[in-house]
LOTIZA-983342 format. One record per residue (C-alpha): chain; x, y, z. Coordinates in nm, 2 decimals. Layout:
# residues N
('A'; (X; Y; Z)),
...
***
This chain:
# residues 234
('A'; (7.61; 9.44; -7.25)),
('A'; (7.53; 9.17; -7.00)),
('A'; (7.57; 8.80; -7.06)),
('A'; (7.20; 8.75; -7.10)),
('A'; (7.18; 9.04; -7.35)),
('A'; (7.48; 8.89; -7.53)),
('A'; (7.29; 8.55; -7.56)),
('A'; (6.97; 8.73; -7.69)),
('A'; (7.17; 8.91; -7.95)),
('A'; (7.36; 8.58; -8.05)),
('A'; (7.02; 8.41; -8.10)),
('A'; (6.90; 8.69; -8.33)),
('A'; (7.23; 8.67; -8.53)),
('A'; (7.19; 8.29; -8.57)),
('A'; (6.83; 8.34; -8.68)),
('A'; (6.96; 8.59; -8.96)),
('A'; (7.24; 8.34; -9.05)),
('A'; (6.97; 8.13; -9.19)),
('A'; (6.90; 8.40; -9.45)),
('A'; (6.90; 8.29; -9.81)),
('A'; (7.12; 8.61; -9.88)),
('A'; (7.47; 8.47; -9.85)),
('A'; (7.63; 8.81; -9.74)),
('A'; (7.38; 8.88; -9.48)),
('A'; (7.39; 8.51; -9.34)),
('A'; (7.78; 8.53; -9.33)),
('A'; (7.79; 8.85; -9.16)),
('A'; (7.53; 8.74; -8.90)),
('A'; (7.72; 8.42; -8.83)),
('A'; (8.05; 8.61; -8.79)),
('A'; (7.88; 8.85; -8.55)),
('A'; (7.75; 8.56; -8.35)),
('A'; (8.08; 8.39; -8.33)),
('A'; (8.25; 8.70; -8.23)),
('A'; (8.00; 8.76; -7.94)),
('A'; (8.04; 8.40; -7.83)),
('A'; (8.41; 8.44; -7.81)),
('A'; (8.39; 8.77; -7.64)),
('A'; (8.16; 8.65; -7.36)),
('A'; (8.30; 8.30; -7.34)),
('A'; (7.98; 8.13; -7.45)),
('A'; (7.94; 7.79; -7.59)),
('A'; (7.69; 7.64; -7.84)),
('A'; (7.53; 7.47; -7.54)),
('A'; (7.50; 7.81; -7.36)),
('A'; (7.32; 7.94; -7.66)),
('A'; (7.09; 7.64; -7.69)),
('A'; (7.00; 7.65; -7.32)),
('A'; (6.91; 8.02; -7.34)),
('A'; (6.56; 7.91; -7.43)),
('A'; (6.53; 7.77; -7.07)),
('A'; (6.45; 8.02; -6.78)),
('A'; (6.37; 8.00; -6.42)),
('A'; (6.08; 8.17; -6.22)),
('A'; (6.09; 8.19; -5.85)),
('A'; (5.79; 8.21; -5.62)),
('A'; (5.78; 8.26; -5.24)),
('A'; (5.64; 7.98; -5.04)),
('A'; (5.37; 8.01; -4.78)),
('A'; (5.59; 7.83; -4.53)),
('A'; (5.95; 7.87; -4.44)),
('A'; (5.99; 7.50; -4.35)),
('A'; (5.92; 7.26; -4.62)),
('A'; (5.56; 7.11; -4.57)),
('A'; (5.43; 6.81; -4.77)),
('A'; (5.12; 6.98; -4.91)),
('A'; (5.30; 7.28; -5.05)),
('A'; (5.59; 7.06; -5.20)),
('A'; (5.32; 6.83; -5.36)),
('A'; (5.15; 7.15; -5.50)),
('A'; (5.47; 7.27; -5.66)),
('A'; (5.54; 6.94; -5.82)),
('A'; (5.18; 6.91; -5.94)),
('A'; (5.19; 7.25; -6.11)),
('A'; (5.53; 7.18; -6.25)),
('A'; (5.42; 6.85; -6.41)),
('A'; (5.11; 7.01; -6.55)),
('A'; (5.30; 7.28; -6.73)),
('A'; (5.61; 7.07; -6.84)),
('A'; (5.86; 7.21; -6.60)),
('A'; (6.10; 7.10; -6.34)),
('A'; (6.08; 7.25; -5.99)),
('A'; (6.30; 7.27; -5.67)),
('A'; (6.30; 7.47; -5.36)),
('A'; (6.57; 7.71; -5.21)),
('A'; (6.60; 7.93; -4.91)),
('A'; (6.74; 8.29; -4.90)),
('A'; (6.80; 8.53; -4.62)),
('A'; (6.54; 8.79; -4.56)),
('A'; (6.58; 9.10; -4.35)),
('A'; (6.29; 9.20; -4.13)),
('A'; (6.20; 9.55; -4.00)),
('A'; (6.43; 9.52; -3.69)),
('A'; (6.71; 9.40; -3.93)),
('A'; (6.68; 9.05; -3.80)),
('A'; (6.76; 8.79; -4.06)),
('A'; (6.52; 8.50; -4.13)),
('A'; (6.51; 8.24; -4.41)),
('A'; (6.26; 8.28; -4.68)),
('A'; (6.17; 7.97; -4.89)),
('A'; (6.10; 7.99; -5.25)),
('A'; (6.00; 7.73; -5.52)),
('A'; (6.16; 7.76; -5.85)),
('A'; (6.01; 7.65; -6.18)),
('A'; (6.23; 7.57; -6.47)),
('A'; (6.11; 7.53; -6.82)),
('A'; (6.12; 7.65; -7.19)),
('A'; (5.95; 7.97; -7.32)),
('A'; (5.65; 8.09; -7.12)),
('A'; (5.60; 7.76; -6.92)),
('A'; (5.78; 7.86; -6.61)),
('A'; (5.61; 8.19; -6.59)),
('A'; (5.27; 8.03; -6.62)),
('A'; (5.36; 7.76; -6.37)),
('A'; (5.49; 8.01; -6.12)),
('A'; (5.17; 8.22; -6.16)),
('A'; (4.96; 7.91; -6.11)),
('A'; (5.15; 7.80; -5.80)),
('A'; (5.13; 8.15; -5.65)),
('A'; (4.75; 8.17; -5.69)),
('A'; (4.68; 7.81; -5.59)),
('A'; (4.92; 7.79; -5.29)),
('A'; (4.76; 8.12; -5.16)),
('A'; (4.41; 7.98; -5.18)),
('A'; (4.50; 7.64; -5.04)),
('A'; (4.68; 7.80; -4.73)),
('A'; (4.39; 8.03; -4.69)),
('A'; (4.13; 7.75; -4.69)),
('A'; (4.35; 7.54; -4.47)),
('A'; (4.38; 7.82; -4.20)),
('A'; (3.99; 7.85; -4.21)),
('A'; (3.95; 7.48; -4.16)),
('A'; (4.19; 7.48; -3.88)),
('A'; (4.00; 7.76; -3.72)),
('A'; (3.69; 7.55; -3.72)),
('A'; (3.86; 7.29; -3.50)),
('A'; (3.77; 7.27; -3.12)),
('A'; (3.96; 7.49; -2.89)),
('A'; (4.04; 7.19; -2.69)),
('A'; (4.23; 7.03; -2.98)),
('A'; (4.61; 7.00; -2.94)),
('A'; (4.81; 7.22; -3.17)),
('A'; (4.96; 6.92; -3.34)),
('A'; (4.62; 6.77; -3.41)),
('A'; (4.51; 7.10; -3.57)),
('A'; (4.82; 7.11; -3.79)),
('A'; (4.75; 6.74; -3.89)),
('A'; (4.40; 6.80; -3.98)),
('A'; (4.49; 7.11; -4.17)),
('A'; (4.76; 6.91; -4.36)),
('A'; (4.52; 6.63; -4.45)),
('A'; (4.27; 6.88; -4.54)),
('A'; (4.53; 7.04; -4.78)),
('A'; (4.61; 6.71; -4.93)),
('A'; (4.23; 6.67; -5.01)),
('A'; (4.23; 7.02; -5.15)),
('A'; (4.52; 6.93; -5.39)),
('A'; (4.33; 6.62; -5.51)),
('A'; (4.03; 6.84; -5.58)),
('A'; (4.21; 7.09; -5.79)),
('A'; (4.45; 6.85; -5.98)),
('A'; (4.19; 6.74; -6.23)),
('A'; (4.11; 7.11; -6.33)),
('A'; (4.47; 7.19; -6.43)),
('A'; (4.51; 7.17; -6.81)),
('A'; (4.83; 6.98; -6.88)),
('A'; (5.06; 7.12; -7.14)),
('A'; (5.23; 6.84; -7.32)),
('A'; (5.58; 6.95; -7.39)),
('A'; (5.78; 6.84; -7.69)),
('A'; (6.07; 6.62; -7.68)),
('A'; (6.31; 6.91; -7.74)),
('A'; (6.17; 7.12; -7.46)),
('A'; (6.19; 6.81; -7.23)),
('A'; (6.54; 6.75; -7.33)),
('A'; (6.65; 7.11; -7.31)),
('A'; (6.51; 7.15; -6.95)),
('A'; (6.68; 6.82; -6.83)),
('A'; (7.01; 6.95; -6.98)),
('A'; (6.97; 7.28; -6.81)),
('A'; (6.92; 7.11; -6.48)),
('A'; (7.21; 6.88; -6.52)),
('A'; (7.43; 7.19; -6.61)),
('A'; (7.31; 7.46; -6.38)),
('A'; (7.19; 7.23; -6.08)),
('A'; (7.38; 6.92; -6.08)),
('A'; (7.37; 6.85; -5.70)),
('A'; (6.99; 6.85; -5.65)),
('A'; (6.87; 6.59; -5.41)),
('A'; (6.51; 6.45; -5.35)),
('A'; (6.33; 6.63; -5.09)),
('A'; (6.26; 6.43; -4.77)),
('A'; (5.97; 6.59; -4.58)),
('A'; (5.81; 6.40; -4.28)),
('A'; (5.44; 6.36; -4.24)),
('A'; (5.27; 6.57; -3.97)),
('A'; (4.96; 6.36; -4.02)),
('A'; (5.07; 6.01; -3.94)),
('A'; (4.97; 5.89; -3.59)),
('A'; (4.75; 6.20; -3.53)),
('A'; (4.38; 6.22; -3.45)),
('A'; (4.25; 6.27; -3.80)),
('A'; (3.95; 6.13; -4.01)),
('A'; (3.86; 6.08; -4.37)),
('A'; (3.63; 6.39; -4.33)),
('A'; (3.93; 6.62; -4.31)),
('A'; (4.04; 6.49; -4.65)),
('A'; (3.70; 6.51; -4.80)),
('A'; (3.64; 6.86; -4.69)),
('A'; (3.95; 6.96; -4.85)),
('A'; (3.86; 6.78; -5.17)),
('A'; (3.54; 6.97; -5.20)),
('A'; (3.72; 7.31; -5.13)),
('A'; (3.98; 7.23; -5.39)),
('A'; (3.71; 7.15; -5.66)),
('A'; (3.59; 7.51; -5.62)),
('A'; (3.94; 7.67; -5.67)),
('A'; (3.98; 7.95; -5.91)),
('A'; (4.27; 8.03; -6.14)),
('A'; (4.29; 8.28; -6.43)),
('A'; (4.57; 8.39; -6.65)),
('A'; (4.58; 8.76; -6.63)),
('A'; (4.95; 8.85; -6.65)),
('A'; (5.11; 9.18; -6.79)),
('A'; (4.79; 9.35; -6.86)),
('A'; (4.66; 9.09; -7.09)),
('A'; (4.29; 8.98; -7.08)),
('A'; (4.23; 8.70; -6.83)),
('A'; (4.22; 8.35; -6.98)),
('A'; (4.09; 8.07; -6.75)),
('A'; (4.35; 7.80; -6.68)),
('A'; (4.08; 7.60; -6.50)),
('A'; (3.75; 7.52; -6.65)),
('A'; (3.44; 7.67; -6.50)),
***
């Protein structure tokens, strides 16, 4: 039995320990205590078992502002914490490169839904940004194209933000997630990502074009074979 399997079994035993039948409740509690001792688990470990992490690959290996902002926006909407990590990835020629991931942390289904929303939205935003960059003049400097694409993406995020239905987490879930982050990821530091837009040849039109595209974004919840349910209004 793995640690996670033991945690799941302990939680079930503790639920049975609330039984009105004294013998059943006592047996369940003894079993829970035995498993906790066997696997070196504390009450806090059992409590935090409600919190989970979902990891989604980023569109960019280096951190970029628009993608970081999108991850934060989605996490806020679904009552989660988010952070970014890098892991080595082997290519076809066995060359190692770094793959960036965004991790969503929350209670119950929240991180799964947040991860799904991020996956869908970041793919759409990256696609629309590439298309917009492709519309720029061939005489444009590469840095100018990147800057215009980034400003377009920032507008895109503003366009989609009002469409996300926020899930208001209860105080217990918020506290549990905060405790989990303090225990499992105590050394987290705020991300400091420089702007690729500042000082470049960009206009308000770049942002407004992105805003219009973001308002047309589509997102549906269709996970694990269930019927799709819109997360964004039509």
